[in-house]
N, C-alpha and C positions, 0 to 999 in steps of 0.2 A: 504494500500500500504506500501512500504518500509519506507516512512517517518513516517507514523503512528506507525509502529512497532518500529522504532528507538526512537521516543518520548516515547512510552510505556516502552521501556527498560530503558531509563534514569529515568523515573518516578518510575519504579520498584526499581532501584538501590538507588534512593533517599529514598524511604520507607525502603529499607534494612538497610541503614545507620541509619535511625531513630530508627529502631528496635534494632540495635546494641547499640546505645546510651542508650536506655531504659534498655537493658540487663546489660550494664556496670554500672548501678546505684547500682548494688549489690556488686560491687568490693569495698574492704576496702580502705579508704582514709588515707594518712599520717596525723599526728596530726596537722602539720602546715597548711594543706589544709582544714581540717575538720572545723576549727574554723572561716572560712571566706567564705561567700556565693559566692563572685566573684572568689576566688581561687578554690572553689569546682566546679563551672561551667567550669572554664578553664581547670582543671585537666581532667574532663570527656571529654571535647572537644578535648584535646590533645590525650587521649586514642583512640578516634575514628580516629583521624588523623593518629596516629601511625599504626593502623590496615590497613587503606587505603594505607599508604606509603609502607608497607611491600608487600601487594598484588600487587598494581599497579607497584611498582618499579621492582619487580622480573618478573612480567608479561611482562613489556615493554622490559626489557633486554633479556628475553627468546625469545620474538617475533622477535627482531632484530637479535639475535644469530641464530634463525631458518632461517632467510632470510637476510643475510648480504648485499645482493644486494640493500636493502632499501637505503643504503648510497649513491648509485649512481643514485637512482630515488625515491625521497621522495614524489613524486606526485602520481604516479599510482601503486607503489609496496607496498604490505602490506601482512602480514600473515592472514589466515582465521579468526583468533580471534581478529584482529586489531580493527575493528569497535566496537566489544563488549567491548574491553578495554576502548575505548574512551567513550562509554556509561557509563561504570562503574565509570570512573574518573569524568565525567560530573555529574553523580548522587551524588557523594561525594561533589563536589563544590556547587551544588544546596543545598544539605542538610546543609553544613557548613554555607552557607550564611543565610539560614533560621534560623539556630541555633543562629547565631550572632544577627540577627535582632529581633527575637522573645524574646530572653533573654536580650534585651536592652544593648548589648555590642557594638553597631555600632560605637559609638564615639571613644572608645579605640581601636577598630579593623577595622577602616575604610580602612586601606591599604589592609587588607585581602579581603574586599568586592570589592575593585577596581581590585585586582589581580584575584579574582574568576570570576568577570564579563568578563574580558579579556579571561581567560582560557575557560570558558563555551562557549563564542561566537566563539572562534577559534576551539574548539573541535566539537561544533555543526555543523560548516560549513563543517568539514571533514566528520562527520557522515552523514549529509543529502545529500551532493554532491558526497560522496564517492571518494573524491580527497584529497591529502595531509594527508592520514591516516598514512603513514610512517613517515611523519614529526611529527604527533601527538605522535607516539610511541617514537621517539627520544626525544621529549620535555618532556615526562614522565619519562625519566631517572632521572630527578630531584628528583623523589620520593625516590630514593636510598639515596640521600643526606638528604632528610627530615627525614629518619629513625634516623639518628645520631643527627640531629638538634632537633628532638622531645625528644629524650633521654636527651639531654642537658637541654632543657626547663623544662622538668618534674623534673629533679634533682634540678634545681634552684627553681622551684615553690614549690616543696615539702620540700625544705631545707634538702635533704637527706644526711646522713653522709657517703658518699662514695667518699672521695677526690681523691683516686688513680684512680677509675673508671672515675671520671670527667676529670682528667688530660689525661688519655688515650683517652677518647672520644673527648677531645678538639683537639688533634693532628689528630685523625682519621677524625674528622669533616673537618679539613683543606684539607686533601688529597682527601676525598670523594667529598667535595664541588667543588674542581677543576675538578676531573675526571667526575662527573656525573651532575654537574650544569653548571659550566663555559665552559667546553670543548664542550658538546653537543650544548649549546646555541650559542657558537662561530661558530660551524660548520653549524648550521641552518642559522645563519645570513649571513655567507659567501655564502652558497648555494643559498639562496634567492636573494642576491645581484648579483650573477653571472648568475644564470640560470632561475629565475622565472620572468615572465613578470609582470610589476607593473600595473596591471589592474585587475578588478574583484576580485575574491577570493584571488588571489596572492597578490594584493595591500593591501587588508584588513588584511591578515595574516602578511604581511611585517610590517604594521603599528603596529599590536599587538606585533610583535617580537621586534621591536625597543623599545617600552615601557617596555617590560619585560627585555630587556638588561639593561636598566637604573635601574629598580627595583632590579635586581640581583646584580648589582655592588654596589648599595646603601646598600643592605643587607650584602654583603661581607665586606664592610668597617665597618659596625656596629659590625659584628662578630669579626673582627680583633681588633677593639677598645675595645670591651667588654671583650674578653678572653686573648688578648695578650698585650694590652695597656690600662688597666683599668683606669689609672690616667688621661686619656685625655678626659673623659666624666664625666659630673656632672649630676647625676640622679635627676629628678624632684620628687616632693612629691608623685606623683601617678604613677611613672614609673613601679612599680611592676604589675600594672593592665594592662599594655600595652603589646601586643604580640611581636612587632617587635623591640622594643628598646633593650630588653635584649635577 
């Protein structure tokens, strides 16, 4: 049935990202990354994340551009490829969770595991019930922001000597974070509070949304402190190994 087909698509996308990670092992590593096993794992993890962000971000924006009426009905309106995009994104989040757990990075990356669990549960509910697919597309606008965040993290991780590019990306990050992360999340929060009944799937997604609102604001404050007010944070001895501090 359709449920089995959807689960198969998610499993197939998970394997696709696993194959991508394996293929990316052939890519050369910066010297600063190559000398440390944790940095090597993180670099390859970020490369996979970068590919996912480009594909999912462009796909989500194109889908909503194709059907702008999604903004007035996020429950039942979605382009034909909407559910496939949710399967694609779910497959990435499952793959990334497995990558973190199997490579014993859970302690340093536990916030990612919490985020992925919320994301997968929310996307799965849209896939299986075929409702709120439009909301899922709008929530994936965040991947456009992740393109610039991943570039930032890779430049810091690899200690890459491109200060001008880092400065340009720093300000682009700020603009894109607002346009593709804060603004869509604020719109979804407003829509759910005003139009969605707080029961069943609607209540579950609203709960997820509130948690994600909190996480996004925390991440935004960290980004501001790290790039614009660096003197306000004292890094710990192992902060380089953590994803979301820097």
